[in-house]
C-alpha positions in Angstrom: 23.3 -18.5 -10.3 22.6 -17.1 -13.6 20.4 -19.3 -15.9 19.8 -17.9 -19.4 16.4 -17.9 -21.1 13.4 -17.0 -20.0 13.4 -18.7 -16.6 16.7 -16.5 -15.9 14.7 -13.2 -16.5 12.2 -14.6 -13.8 15.1 -15.1 -11.4 16.7 -11.7 -12.5 13.4 -9.7 -11.8 12.5 -11.3 -8.8 15.7 -10.3 -6.9 16.2 -7.0 -8.6 16.9 -5.3 -5.6 19.5 -7.3 -5.1 21.6 -7.5 -7.9 22.0 -6.1 -11.2 20.6 -7.9 -14.6 22.9 -9.2 -17.0 23.2 -7.7 -20.4 21.8 -10.9 -22.0 18.7 -11.2 -20.0 18.3 -7.2 -20.8 18.5 -8.2 -24.4 16.1 -10.9 -24.1 13.9 -8.8 -22.3 13.8 -6.4 -24.9 13.3 -8.9 -27.4 10.3 -9.8 -25.9 8.6 -6.9 -24.9 8.9 -5.8 -28.6 7.4 -9.0 -29.5 4.8 -8.4 -27.2 3.9 -4.7 -27.8 3.1 -6.2 -31.1 0.7 -9.2 -29.8 -1.1 -6.6 -27.7 -1.7 -4.4 -30.5 -3.2 -7.6 -32.3 -5.2 -8.1 -29.1 -6.4 -4.7 -29.2 -7.4 -5.1 -32.5 -9.2 -8.2 -31.7 -11.0 -6.7 -29.0 -12.1 -3.7 -30.9 -13.7 -5.9 -33.4 -15.4 -7.9 -30.4 -16.8 -4.6 -29.3 -18.1 -3.7 -32.5 -19.9 -7.0 -33.2 -21.0 -6.9 -29.5 -23.0 -2.9 -30.5 -24.1 -4.7 -33.6 -25.5 -8.0 -31.9 -27.3 -5.9 -29.7 -28.5 -3.1 -32.1 -30.2 -6.2 -34.5 -31.2 -8.6 -32.0 -32.1 -6.4 -28.8 -30.2 -9.1 -26.5 -27.1 -9.1 -24.8 -24.0 -10.4 -26.9 -23.6 -14.1 -26.5 -22.1 -15.3 -23.2 -19.3 -17.2 -25.7 -18.4 -13.9 -27.1 -18.4 -12.2 -24.1 -16.2 -14.9 -22.0 -13.5 -14.8 -25.1 -13.4 -10.8 -24.7 -13.1 -11.1 -21.2 -10.3 -13.7 -21.3 -8.4 -11.5 -24.0 -8.8 -8.8 -21.9 -7.3 -10.3 -18.9 -4.3 -11.5 -21.2 -3.9 -8.0 -22.2 -3.4 -6.9 -18.6 -1.2 -9.8 -18.2 1.2 -8.2 -21.3 0.5 -4.8 -20.1 2.0 -6.2 -16.2 5.2 -8.0 -17.9 5.6 -4.8 -19.9 5.8 -2.5 -17.0 7.7 -5.1 -15.1 5.5 -5.6 -12.4 4.9 -9.5 -13.2 8.1 -11.8 -13.5 6.1 -14.2 -15.5 6.4 -14.2 -19.1 2.6 -14.3 -20.6 1.2 -16.4 -23.3 2.6 -18.3 -25.2 5.5 -19.1 -22.8 2.9 -19.5 -20.3 -0.5 -20.6 -20.2 -3.1 -18.5 -21.3 -5.1 -16.6 -18.4 -8.7 -17.4 -16.9 -10.7 -14.4 -16.8 -9.8 -12.2 -13.8 -13.6 -11.9 -13.5 -16.0 -14.7 -14.7 -19.4 -13.7 -16.7 -22.0 -12.6 -14.0 -24.7 -14.0 -16.1 -24.4 -17.9 -15.7 -27.0 -19.9 -17.1 -28.7 -22.2 -14.7 -27.1 -25.2 -15.4 -23.7 -23.4 -15.0 -24.8 -21.8 -12.2 -25.6 -25.0 -10.8 -22.8 -26.8 -11.8 -20.6 -24.0 -10.0 -22.7 -24.7 -6.7 -21.6 -28.5 -7.0 -18.1 -27.9 -7.5 -17.9 -25.8 -4.6 -19.7 -27.4 -2.4 -20.5 -26.2 1.3 -18.0 -23.4 0.4 -21.0 -21.5 -0.8 -23.4 -21.4 2.1 -20.8 -21.3 4.6 -20.0 -17.4 2.9 -23.7 -17.1 2.4 -23.7 -17.6 6.5 -20.8 -15.8 7.3 -22.6 -12.8 5.6 -25.2 -12.9 7.2 -23.8 -13.1 10.4 -21.3 -10.0 9.6 -24.9 -8.0 8.4 -26.5 -9.0 11.7 -23.2 -7.6 13.5 -23.3 -4.2 11.4 -26.9 -4.0 12.0 -26.2 -4.7 15.9 -23.8 -2.1 15.9 -25.8 0.7 13.8 -28.5 0.3 16.8 -26.0 1.2 19.2 
């Protein structure tokens, strides 16, 4: 069954090895590719402005840019990554605004004390389990190195 529209593109791209893609879906893909090429250019410009602002901020204040600015930059980089995956046909999901705006691939590394505590509470015992597992792996590696 061939559905037209964005969902049809997703279905056809997932099965691209098995069947041909209709001309309508190809035409829609071309239009979306042009749209996302323009959006990527805008995203690149905004990221460039954030980089310049961050450098000026660091020169003036002698501190890293604010976490909120770094978070915005991180999410924009993730968005640009999703756009490129779509443009190169490595991801059938059409990026924002046709889907949700992506969360950052790698969250900011310097959480404040409050955010770190909140994250630890959200994760519950999972953090302790991972830490215990890592400790076990380190011990077994030391044991193997001693032999």
